N, C-alpha and C positions, 0 to 999 in steps of 0.2 A: 821493913818488915811487915810494917801494919796494912801493907798496900798487899801483900802475898796471903795477910791474913782473913783479908777481905775477901780476896776472892775464892779462897781456899771456901769460906763461909758460903758466899754464892753457889760456887759449883756441887756445894752440899746440898742445897736447897734446890736446887736444879736436877740434879742428879736422882735423888733420893725418890726410891720405890713408892708404890700405893699401896700401904701398910693395910689398910680395908677392901681391898679388892677380894672380889668373889668369881670365882673361875664359871665358866659355862657348865664344865661337868661336874660342876659341884651344888649345883639348884637343881629343884625340879620344877618345872612350870606348871602350875596350875590352872587349867583353862575353865573349870567350871565347878560350881561349890553346892554340893546340894543339902537341906536341912529337913532332920524327920523329927515325930518323937515317936518313943519306944518308952512305955511304962513312965515313969519318972525320970529317965535319962534323955538327953538331944542327942540324937546321931549325925554325926556331921561326914557328908561324903566328899572326898577331895578327888575329880577328875583331874590324872596330871598325863603331862605329854610325855612319850616316848618317843625322842629323837631318832632311834634305830629305825622304828616303825614308821615314822613318818615318810622316810628317804625314799622306799620302793612300794610296788603294787598300789592297789588301788582299794578305796574302802577304809574300813574302821582297823584293818591289821594289813601287815609287810605282806608281801608273798617272794618266794625266790623264786629261782630262775630256774627249779626243778618242778614248781608248781605245789610245793609244800608250804604253808601256814607258818608265817615267821611270826615273831611278836607282837602283839597288838600295838597300834600308834597310840593308845589311851590306855592307862587302867585307874581304876577306882579305887579308893581307898576308903573303909568307913573306921569311923573311931565313937565312942561314946564319951560324954562327958554332961558334967550339971550344968553348964553353960557353954556355950558355943568357942568362948576363948580356952577355956579348959580342955575341949575335945581337941582344939587346932593346937594346944600345945603337948597335947599326950603323941599327938601323933609324929611328933619327934622321935618316938621311942619307937615306932615300927617304919620309918622311913627312911631309905639310905641318905637321903640328901636335903638341905635346909630349902623350905617350902617359898616360892615366888610367886605374890598373888597380884603383880601389876599386870598379869595379861589375862585377868580372871575377864571372858566374856559374859556370863551369865550365870542367875543363880536362883536354883530351884527350889522350893520349899512345899513340903510335901502337905494336901488338905488337911490331914489332921493337925498337923501342927500350926497350919495356918488359922483353924477354927480355935483351937485351944489355947495355944499360948498367945499368938500371934506374931506382930511384926516388930515389936521395940525393940524385942533383943539384938534381931538380925543386925535393923539398920543402929544401934548402939555400935553394934563390932564396926561396921562397914563404914560409919563418918571417924572414927579414931583410927581405925587402920589406915596410913597413908601409901598403902600400895593400891589400896583398892580405888578404882577409878568408878565417879560419880554418874558414866554411860553407861555402867553393866546392867543388860539386860535383867529384869524380875519377870518371874513366871509360876505359877502354882501346878502343881501336878494333880490333875482332875481324877477323881476319884482312885488316885494310888500314893504311892509315896516317891520322892525327892531319886532315892535309889531305882526305881524300877528306870526312871527314866537316864541315868547315868551311867547304866551297867548295860546298856545299849552299845554294840558293835553295828556302825550303820555302813552302807553300800556308798560310794563314789566318795565322799568326802571323809578323809580320815579322822577331822576331831568334831566327835560327836557337841562337843561344845560350839563351834564357830558355825557345826550345821544350823544348829538351833538358832543363833542370831539371823542368820540367810533367812531361814521358812519362815520366822516373825515379819522380816523386812519383805519377801516373795508373797506371801498372802495377803499381801493390803490388800487388796482387790476385792477379796473375798471376806475378811475382818475388816475393815474400814481403819486399819490402822495404820497410818503409814509408815511409822518410826518404832513401833513399838511401847511399851513403857520400863522407864528406866528408871535406877535408883532417884538421881535427881528431882524425876516429876513426883515421884511419892512424898519425897519429903518438900518439896515444897507445895503440893495439894495438902499435905498433913501438919504441916506446923506456922503455914507462911498464907493459906488462901481461905481459911474456914471450911474447908471440903472435905470430904471420907474421900481416901484410894480406892482406885481400882489397878487389877492386876489381871493381865492375858494368861491363860490356860494352855497347858500342853498336855497330850494322852500318846500313848502308841496306839499305833494303827490297828496293830493285834499283839497280844501279849504271847510269846512263844519261850517255852523252856530252853530253847537252844539260843537264843536272843542274845543271852551275854557272851555266848562263845563266837569267837573269830572261825569257826567252821560255819557257821551261819552265814555266812558271806559268800557262801560256796553255793548257795542255794539260788536259783535266777527268780524264784520269786519276794521279791522288794519290800511286798507289804508289810511282813511282821519285822521289817529292821529300819521302819521310819514314825515318824513322828507328825501330829496333827496339834494346830494351833486352836483352840477352840475361843468359846466367848470368854467375855471380862468374870473376874471373881472378883464380887460387891465387898466389900469393907465397913463395918462401923468404926469408927476411929481404927485402932490397931487390928482389929478381929475380923475373920473372912464369915460372913452371914449369907451366902448365897452365890447364885452364878445368874449372868443374861445368858440367856440364847444368841446365835448368831444375828440375829432379826436386831434385837435390843442393843448388841454390842455395837451394830452399822448405828442405828440410832444415837447412841451416846458419843461415837466416833465425830455425826454429823455435828450435832451440839456443842463440841468440843472443838471444832475444825481442825480436827484431825485428820480429815479424810481428803484425797487429792482427786481417787477415782475409784470406781467401784463397778460389779457387775451385779444386773440384777434380770432374773429372770422372769416373767408375766404369765402365768397361766390362762388368763383372761385371752382368747382368740377370736374374735367375733362369736361366741357360744360353740367354738368347733373343739376338738381336745387336740391338744397342741400348747406350744409355747412363745415366746417372743423375748428373745436373750440381745441385751441391750449394754454398751458399757457409757457410764457415765463419766466424764471427766470435766476439770475444770470446776471440780465443785468446792464454791466458796458458802461460807456460815455465818451469822455473825447473832449474836442473844443481847437482846435490850430488855431490861427493866422498865415498866410501866407504873406506876403507883397511881392509883385513883380512889379517894374515900379508904383509905388503908386496907386497899384489895391490891396485892400484887400481878401482874400476868407479864409473864416474860414471851417477849415473840422472837421465834428464833426463823431468820429468813434466810433461806436456801437458793442458789443458782447452780447450773450447770448446764453442760451440753451433751448430747444423748448420740451416741454411735449403733447403728442396729448390727446388730454379730451374725444374729440368725434368726431363722421363722420357721415353724414346722407346721404351718399349716397353710390354706389359702388363704392368701390375704390381697386386696388391691393395694399395696404400697406406691403406685403412683398419684392415689387419692388422697388430696391434700387433707381430708375429714378423717381419713387412716390416720394418717400424720399427727394430727391434733388430740385425736384418741388415745395413742399410744403415748404421747407425751403426757396426758391428763391422769394416763395407768401409772405410770412413773412416778410423778406427782404424790398420787394417793398412796403407793406403795411406801416412800419414802415416811410421808406423813403419819403412815400406822407404825413407821420402826421407832421414829422420834418418842409419839404418843406412849409405846409401850415400855420402851425404856424409861419415860419418866414415871408412867403407873407405877411401876416396880419399885422402882427407886423409892417412890412417897409410901408406898405398902411397909417399906422396912425403915422407913423415916431415916435416910440417909440421902445427902446431898453429894451426889457425884458428879455433878455437873459445874458445879461451884458458882451457881444462883447467888448463893448468900456472896461473894466476893464481888459479883456484879453488881447487887444490890447497893453494897460497901461503896464501893468506888464511885456510885452516883448519886448515893444520899448517905454519907458517912455518919451525921449527925440523927439522923433517922434509925441508922443500922445499929448504934450503939445503944440508944436511949429504948428502943422498941424491942429490935428483932435479936439481937447478939446472943444471949444469954434465953432464948425461948427459939431459937431458930429451927431446931428439930421439929418441934409443933407446927410451925409458921409454916416450913415446908410443906406439910403435907396439903395443905389449904390455897399451895399457889397456882395461878393456871397458867397451861404453855400453849401459845399458838403458834404451830407449825406454818409459814407461807413459803410455799414452794413452787421454784420457776425452773420448769428443763424446756430447751429447745434441744429440737432435733437436729442436728447437723450434717450427717451423711446416714443414708441406709447401703451404703457399700456401692459397690460396682456392678449389681444386678437389682434392676427394679422388680419383673417379675419374680416369684417364686416356683421352683420347680415343682411345687405341688399345684400348681395352676392349670387346668385341663385345657390344649388347644384345641 
């Protein structure tokens, strides 16, 4: 009898259903989260995926066979709260399903919130929420709100949050940042490497009153339905304090070895009107602190190869001296970007490069004794020496330019 009882117990254990199961039609997948400040309230914007809208048509809305616009592929809900967690909990009062945060691809922070409130509340929530992955992208809505970014229907890609992630990666040759800025980067910088964080910016290409409507997707002009990845937002600890322009952003990316390839347009064209366009590849950089008589100098060594992409003026590319001059101009261009990025950081007294961490790694006793408590002041005194070496690899399949007269 006991044998049968054991068999029954085993069968009950094996055949028991999943009591904690959640069906797909019972959840709302959150693809992006936005945060703004309005008065003394925090506004949280939750962009959720509409599975029915994803299955048909192109862009941010589904289109039926008759050509009429169906439901959107995503919807953005906005909820107010004293804190981020309170706002998310309040969302359960208006949303028809349970929120699922494990597929969040990016967080958008309004510039006003970033300057006034800072990053601490957001990162406290993200680190405590086990569903949120630490590789989610973080972006600052430049001169606008997170709501402006997350209430835009986009063409081609049905999920605006996913589109932002792809744009960050595709824009690396102009912004210089190959893999974007993620949650784990900011946490490591702020709490583990004695440095101030930076975050990429995003803004609409054009603001349109119709951009939040699916009918906007029927307009062939795509500019008012797209985003632009901007330069870096600078932070003093948790609070935003300013912006890098595109060239300064490239300088930061080179110092931090975040860049793989870069497009450079040079205006110098042997005194003529025109431009030279080059793609710089295989970029490698390293930073070395040198301490001599209590004076700190950081040597930034940069190397790479250049491929000529376009020439809009008359030049003799077959002349070796012309190639040498091009290499020199590229090197000077990169040196200027580095120096400009460092200069603005010193003005704001923020170490966004990790210079303090590299000094600690080389001279830990000196760092703790002399510099740790007064690094903001000492950072403004450091010298940065860029040493750039660029070699021309290819001028393309054409030696003579079409601007040369026969």
